[in-house]
N, C-alpha and C positions, 0 to 999 in steps of 0.2 A: 549377252556379255561376250567380250572378245579379248584376244591376246595377240601382241605383236612381238616378233623376235627374229633373230638371224642366227642360225646355228647349223653346223655341218657335222654329219655323222656318216660313218661307214657301216658296212653290214654288221659289224660286231656289236653295236649298241642298240639303237632303236629298231634295227632290222630284226634282231632276234626277239625283241619285245613284242612287236606287232605282227610278225610273220610275213609270209609271202602270199600275194593273191595271184592266181593263174588266170589266163584268159583263153577262152575256147573260141574256135572258129577263126576266120580270116579277118582282115581289117575292113572296117566299114568304109564305104566310099565317102569322100569328102572333098571340098574345094581346097586348092593349095593355099597355104598361109599367105595372107597379104603382106607384101614387103612395104611397110609404111615409110621407109626411107626413100624408096624408088618412086612410090606413087604420090607422095606428098613431100617433095624435096624442100629442105629448109636448112641451109648449111652455109657457113663461112669458111669451110675447110677447102683448101686448094685441091682441085681434081674432082670434087663432088659435083653432082648435078646442080644447076642453077634453079632456084625456085620458079615454078611455072605460075603460081598464084600470086595474088597481091598481099598475102599474109606475111611474107618474108622477103627481106632485102639484105644482101650482103655487100659490104664495102669492097672496092676493088683490091685493096691490100689485105683482105681476109682478116682484118683486125676488129671488125664489128658486124654483128648480126642484129637487125632490127625486125621485130615481130609484132604483128597485131593479133591479139588473142581475144576473141569474142565468146563470152559465156552466154549460152541460151538454154532455156528450158522448153522442151517440146510440148506443144499443146495442139494435138491433132484436130480438136474441134474448131480451132481458129486457123490453123495452117495444115490442112490435110496433106499438102505436098511434102511435108517433112517425114512422111511415113517411111520413105526409102532410107532415111538416115538411121532409123531405129527399128528396122526389120531384120530378122535373122532367119536363116535356113536351119530348120531342125535337123539334127543328125539322123542318119538311118537308124531305125529301131526305136526312135523317140517320137511320141505324138501326144497331143492333148486328147484325153478320152472323149470319144464321140465326134471328133473332127478328123476329116481326111486331109486338111491343109498341111502343107510342109513348110509354111512360114508363119512367123509370129511377129506382130508389131507391138511395141511397148510405148505407151504414152507416158509423159512426165519425166523421161530421162533428161539429163543435163549434158550438153555437148560443148566442147571447145571447137570453134571453127567448123560447126556442122557435122562433127564426126566423133565417134567413141574412140577412134585411133588417130588423134591429131598429129601434126607435124612433130618429128623428132628434131629438136634443136641441136645442131651439130656445130660446135665452136672449138676454137683453139685455146689452149692455156695462154694467158696473157692478153686475151681479147676482151671485148666489151659486148655484153648482151643487153639490148634495149627492148623493153616490152611495153606495149600499150595495151592495157586490160580494159575491155569494154563490157559493161554489165547489161545484158539484155535478158536476164532471168525473169521469171514471173514474180509479181508482187507478192508480199507476204513475209512471214518471219524467217523463211529460209532463202530470201532473195538477196541478202547482203553477202558480198564476196570480196576476196582479195587474192593475193598470189604468194606462194612460197616455193622457192627452188630448192628442193630437198637434197641436202648433202653438199651443195656447192659451198666452197670456202670464200664467201663474199661478204661484204659489209652489211650490217643491219641499219645503215644510216637513215636517220629521220631528222629533218629540220622543219621548223614551222615558222610561219609569219602570221601573227594573229591566231585565228582559229583554224588555219589551213596548213596542210602539209605542203612543203616546198618540193615541187616535182623537178626532176625525177628523184624518187626515193630509192633506198637500197632494199635489201631483202628483209623487210620488216612486217610483222603481223599487226602492227599498230596503225595501219591505214585501212580504209574500208571504202567500198562502193555500194550503191544501192541501184536497183533497176531503173532504167530510163523512165522518166515521168514521175517517179516517186519523190516524195519530200522527206526531209530529215525528221519530220514528226510522224511519218507513216509507220505501220508495223514492220516494214522492211528494215528500218533503221534500228530496231530494238537491240539486235545483237552487236551492232557497231558500237552503240553506247555502252553495252555491258562490259567491254574491256577497254574503254577509253580510246577507241580508234579515231583517227583523223581522216577527214575528206580532203581531196585536192581541189583544184580549180573547178572541176566538174564533179558532182556527186556520183555520177555514173561511170567515170573513167579514172584510171590512175596510170601514171607513167613511171616505170622502173628503169634504173640503169645499174647494171651489175658488172663490176670490173673484176675479172678473174685474175688471180695472181699468175705471174709467169711460170711459177713452179707448181701450178695446180695439178693434182694427180689426174691421170688418164683413166676414164672409165664411165660407168653408167650412173646417171642421176635422174631425177624426175621433178615434175612441177604439179602443184595442186593447190586448192584454196585452203585458207587457214583462219577463217572467222570463227571464233569460239562459239560453240553450240550449233554451228552450221556445217562444220567440217565433215561430220559423219554422213549427213544427208547428201551433201554435194559430191563428195568423193564416191559414195555408194551409188549415186545416180549417174556417175560417169565422168566427172570433171577431173581429168588427170592426163598427163602426157609425159614423154621421155626426153631426156637431155643426154647427149654424149659429148664428152670433152676429150679432145686429142691432145696429148702431151707434146711438149716442144720436141722438135727433131733432135735426136742425139741426147735428149735429156737423161740424166741418171735415174729419173723416175721409172723409165722403162714402161711400166704399165702393162696393159693386157695385149699389146701388139706383139706379134711373133718377132723374135730377134734372130730366128734361124730359118731362113727360107721365105717364100712368098706369104703374104697375109692371107689366111683362109677366108672363105666366104663368111660373111657375118649376117646374123639374123637378130632382130629385136623382137622380143616376145613380151607383150604387156598383158598381165593377168588381171582381169576384172570380173567380179561377180555382181549380179543384180537380182534382188528378190522382187517378185511380182505379186500383184493382187488383182482382183476383178478379172481373172482370166475367163474368156468366153470363146467357145467354138461355134457359136450360132451362125457366124458369117462363113459360108463355104469357101470363100476365097482366101481368108487369112484368120488365124487365131488372134484375138485382141486381148491386151492386158495393159495394166498401168503399173508404174513403179510403186512398190509397197512402202508406205511410210516406215522409217527406220525403227520407230517404237514398236512396230509389229514384226520385225525381223525375227526369224527362228532358225537357229543352227540345226534343229532336228527336222526341218521341213521335208527333206527327202526320205526320211525314215532311217531307223537305226540299222547298221550292218549291211547297207546296200552300197553298190558301186554305181555312181551316176555316169551316164554317157553324155557329157556335155550339158545336159539340162534335165530337170525333173519337174513333175507336176503333182500336186496333192489338192484335191477338191478344186477350189477356184484360185489357188495360189501356185506359184512356180518359182524356179530358180535357174538362172542362166549363168554358165561359167565360160566366159569368153577369153579368147586369145586374139589380140589385135582386132577386137570387135567381131570375131567369128566364133561360131559354135563348132567344136571339134574339127578344126582345119587339119590339113595334111602337109607334111614336109617330106621332100625327097632329097636324100643325100646321094650325090652322084658317085659312080664307081671309083674307089680309091681316093676319094676326097675327104677332107675334114672341114668342119665348120666351127665358128665361134657363135655361141648363143648368148645374147645379153638379155637376161630375164629379170623383170621387175614385178613384185607383188604390189599392184596399185589398188588393191581392194581396201575398203574402209576397215574391215574387221577380220576377214577370213585368214586363217593360217593355212599355208600349203606345205605339206611334207612331200617334197617333190622327188620323183625318180623317173628314169627312163627304163621301161620294162620290155623284155623280149616277149612277144605275144604268144609264141608257141609254148615256151617253158615257164613263163611267169617270173624268170629270174631277172634281177636288176643288172643293168649294163653300166659299166664304169664311165665316168665323165672326169676330165681333167679340170680341176678348179683353177681358174685364172685370177679371179678378183671377187671381192664382196664389197658391197656399198661403195663402189667406185675406187677401191684401193687394191692394188695388186697383191695377190696372195703368193708370196715367193716360195720357192721350193723348200722342202724340209731338209735337204741335203744338197751337195754340189750338183747332182744331176738327178734329183728325185722329185718327180711330179707329184702333186697332191691329187690322188684319185679318189673319188667319192661315188657312192652308189645311191645316196639320198641326201637331200639337203632340206633342213627346216627353214621355211621362209615365212616369218610373221609379217604383218602389214608394214609396208615401206621398205622391206629389205630387197636387195638386188644381188644377183650373182652373175658371173660371166664364166662360161665353161666351154672347153673345147670338146667337140663331139667327133669321135674317130672310131671306126669299126674295129681297128686293131686294138685300141685301148679298151673298147667295150668288151670284146670277146677273147682276143688273143689267138684262139684256135677256132676255125670255122670252115664250113664248106664254101670255098671261094666261088663255086658256080651257082650258088643260090642266093637270092636276096634275103635280107633279114627284115622282118616286120616287127615293129615295136610300137609302144604307146607311151606318151608323156602323161604321167598321172600324178595325182596327189593321193597319198594314203590318208585314211581318216586320222584325225589328231584331236585328242582331248586336252583342252587347255585348263581344265578345272572349272570353267564356267560354261564352255561350249564344246560340244562334240562335233567337230567339223567333218563333213562327209568325205568319203573316198570318191574321186572324180577322175574319169578319163578325159584329158584336156585336148589331146591332139594325137593324130596318127603319124608314124614315122616309117619311111621305107629306106633302108640302106640298099642301094642297087648292088647286083652281083659284081664281084671283083674277079676278073679272069685269072689272075695269078698274083702270087705274093709280090709285094713291092719292096725292093731293097732300099734301105735308108742308111744314112751315116749313123754310127754308134747305135746300132739296133738294140732295142730291149724287147723281149718277148713276154707279154703278159699272158700267162697260161691259165685258162679255165679248163675244166674237164671237157673232153669232146663228147658230143652226143653219140650214144652207142650206135654203131653201124653206119655212121655218116663219115665219109672221108673228110679229113680236115688238113689244113695247111698252117704252118707257122707264119704269121704276119708280123713283120717288124713294127714296133711302135716307138716313135721318137717324140717325146713330149715337147710342147712349146716351152721355150725358156722364158721365165718371167722374172723381172727385176723388181726388187722392193722399191716403194716410193719413199724418198727422203726429202722433206721440205727444206727449202733454203733457209740458212740461218741469217741471211742478209736482209734487213728490212727494205733495202732498195730494190729487192726483187719481188715486192708485193705491191699490188695496186690498192692502196689504203687511203681512207679519209684522214684528215688531220686528227691527231690525237687530242684528247681532252684531259685536262688535269682536274682533280677534285680539290677544292680549297674551301674547307668548311662545308657550307651547304649550297654552294653554287658551282656550276661548271665554268671553266675558263677555256678559251681556245688554246690548243696546244701548238707545238711547232708545226711549221708547214710540212705538207706531205713530201715524200721523196720526189726529186725532179723527174718529170716525165710520167708520173703515175696519174691514173685516170680516176681521181677521187671525186667526192661529191660536194665540192665547194659551191656555194650559191652566192652569186654576186649581190652585194648590198644587204646581206642577211647575217644575223648572228648564227654561227654554225654550231648549234646545239639543239638537242631535242628537248621537248618540254615536259617529259614525264617526271614524276617525283623521284628524287634521289633515294638510293638505299640509305639506311641509317649510317651515321658516322661510326657506330660500333661495328656494324656489319662490314664496313669498308676497311677495317683494320686488316692488314695482310695476315694470312695464316702464319702462325709461329712455327719454328723448326719442330718437326714431328707431329704437327697438328694436321688433321684430315677432316673432311666433311662426311657427315652421315646424311643420306637422303632416304627417306622412307616413303614407300608407296602404300597407301592405306585405303581400305574400304570400310565404310560404316553403313550398316543396313538398319532401316527402321521399317515399321509396318507400311509406311507410305512411299519410301524411296530408298534407292541406293546412292550413296555419296562417295565419290572417288576423290582422294585427297593426297597432297604431298606435304611432308614436313622436313625440316632441315635443322642440323645442329653441327657444332664443331667439337672435336675432342682429340686428345693425344691418345689414340686407341691403344697403342702399344703399352701404355702405362695403366690401362684399365684391366681389372680382373674380368673374367667372363660374366660374373654377376653384375658388376658395374656397367659393362657394355650392354647387357640385356635390359638393365634399368633405364639406360639412356635411350635405347631403341624404343622402349615402351613409352617413355616420357615424350619422345618426339612424335610417336603415333598419336598420343593423346592431344598434342597441340597442332597436329596437321590440319590443313585447311584446303578448301576448294579454291580454285583459281578465281580471283576477283574479290575474295573476302579480304577484310582488312589485315588479317594475320597470315595471308598467303605469303610464302617465302619470296623475298626479293633479294637474291644473292648478289654479292659484289666481289668481283675478281680483279686482278691486275695484269695488264699486258706484260708479256715476257716471263710469266710464272707458269709453273706446272703444279696442279693440285691432284691429290689422291682422294677419290670418293669411294665410299661403300654404299651401294644402293640396295636397300633391304625390302623384301616383300614378305612381311609377316602377316599370315592370314588373320582376319578378324571374325571371330565366331564361326559361322558356316560359310564364309566367303573364301574359297580356295581358288585363286586364279593366277595364271601367269600374267605378267605384264611385259611390254616391249618398250624399253627405255630409249629415248631419243633426245639428243641435244642439237639445237640448231647451230649453224655457222662453224661447226668444228667436227673433227674426228676424235675419238677417244680410244685408248689402248686398253684392251681387256687384260688385266693382270691375273685375275683368279675368278672362278665360278664355284659357288657352294650350292649344291643341289641335293637335298635329302633324298630325292627320287632317282637321282642319277640319269636324268633325261637330257639335261643341258650341259654341254662341255665347252671349254674355251675354244675359240676359233682356231683352225689349223693354219700353219704357215711357219716358215723359218724365222729364226730369232730376228733377222734383219727387218722382217715385215712388221714387227711390233704388234701384230694382231689388231690392226686399226679397223674400226667400224663407226657407223653413225647411229646405229640402233642395235639393241641386243636384248634377248629375253632375260627377265629376272625370275628365277624359278619360284614355284610355290614354296613358301616357308624357307626360302634361301636368299642368296644375295649375289651380286657381282661386284668385284673390286676393279676400279679403273683409274687410269691417269688421263687427265685432260689438260692440254696446253692452251693457254690464252695468248692471243697475238694482238698486235697493233691494229690489224684489219678488223677486229671486232669492236673497237672503240668507236663511239659515235651513234649509238642506238641501243636498243634493248632487244634481247631475244629470249627464247623460252626453252624449257626442258619439259618433257611430258611422256606419257605412255602413248605409243602410236597405234594402239587399238583405239580407234576414233570414238567408239562408244565411251571408253574410259576418259579420253581427253575432254569430250564435250560435257561429260558429267563432273568435270572438275579436276582431273589428275594432271595438272599443269602448273608450273611455276615459272618465274622470270629471273633473268640474270643480267647484270650490267658489268661491262669491263671498263675499268678506268686505266688511264696511263699512270705510270709510276711517278 
């Protein structure tokens, strides 16, 4: 079982709860972290490197990026030459028992464009992203795939003509591809049919066109497959990549770019874990293994109470914890410099409780939080940076942090380097006890002297006894909150649709100049059944939605479900509210069942939702709530265990996210705004622990024009 979330804590909360781990000895030798932006350029941003491969093409005006994305499953028995793409150098001190080999090759992994660390798509707000997805996965039930751009505020547009999707489509989960050479009656098509997905002109390819609004927030996003019941396997086997959106120059959004001084060096860190089976050390040249089927994954594989150094093995199984496709890479921060790290949890199920730890003392080093889920985390005061010592990152969450030795230590021996380790503490979700893992080594080079900065702030930690220390001024990066435009002409939206009885009618034309999804000669409407007329009645004043995340366990299976209801909560007594929650749990359904919720919202409105996680019998698990095509504002968090808190940030930041943990036995209250850009298709809400999603914890929503 797994849990997804995005939560930020300082040393005062979880830090005291879980304690501090210390590290003995010096840093292990390791290769420098691969710069996946420099090595595989794919950008439409002016000044960036031009793509050297045939996978990416940018328009001369920087307004369009065209990408070919090929999904492939490695089969070393058929293509032994692929071994280089799925081989890893084991960290120092880690070996497979009985083998002297320092490398391991993993069969059965799934790659985009031949690598676990594919191109970072770098685009401007207001530009268009075109993606051609090619399916060259292996035949079988896990061979069907599609594409979702997680967190992007783009249209879910889907139009059809006959039985085919009209390409290009928007960011919709209701399209599908199957491996080249497979037929629509083969086992590969099973999960396409399970949620009513459409093929395009070719069953093995799909073309997407995603128009980003001109006021799109600046920050880190990612892409991954989203075929129901295949998502966990495909993401767990490696199918994911990163997206960076740069905000408009001079935009009030500000985003994560420095507004005071030069832009620091940036690094992209993509965290992926892979569980292995059939591990064998009989070949003296290389340890061999295969991707372990997700039904056999075990959060306790590394053993309780241990700290893993990049990888672990137990009998004939293993677990790799990669950063940009490497095991325990190293990062060097040059003397006197700071960096921006853009970090994404692209694992299927694993939760990271992330911290940067001084190796000699074991104490956490501070990081300045700049953004979460692609939204700037504005200061909590006029000149008050958000400094964090650890960050909870459930599956799909992203953070962007500034790394600065002055912020980290405050007082330090300027003549000595600082050795640190990026690690995740062990974290118990209620269903899984995720291991503590050392992910990467970090060296801060020695700083010859203190550096004077404007408006200095000295962050004072206690000095190490007997070590001469100097005060180093720390000037935080200034971060401006993102505020979306209120003008519909500033969004790249498809034509709006009105609801009239039980049919959709084309709405007014899209704003002039917008890059919408109109298809010549076709009725611009998607074919999926409408929400009920009763459901499509707008929420009344004071009325809110209740969303319940429920688990039902039998002797044969676990079923993950979602239920929904409406209520004027403020008028209900606690007993009446509890009765409504229980009734909604009792009527909850798995995705695809007839009674699975199909919500109906209206463009231009803002709704308040309470998302409840009430344990069922012996099922006590965190969930990680995610809604496609939008951001939502966390208003309140109710956690009986006091482990999950609201996200930090000034009031102007509105604490916006696109995924957030729902505590065991607790709830989150949120506000979600629906826009015209969401009209024209259907999108989903679900738990982003992909085990939970694939087992049914997902529901759908459609946005209608007023």
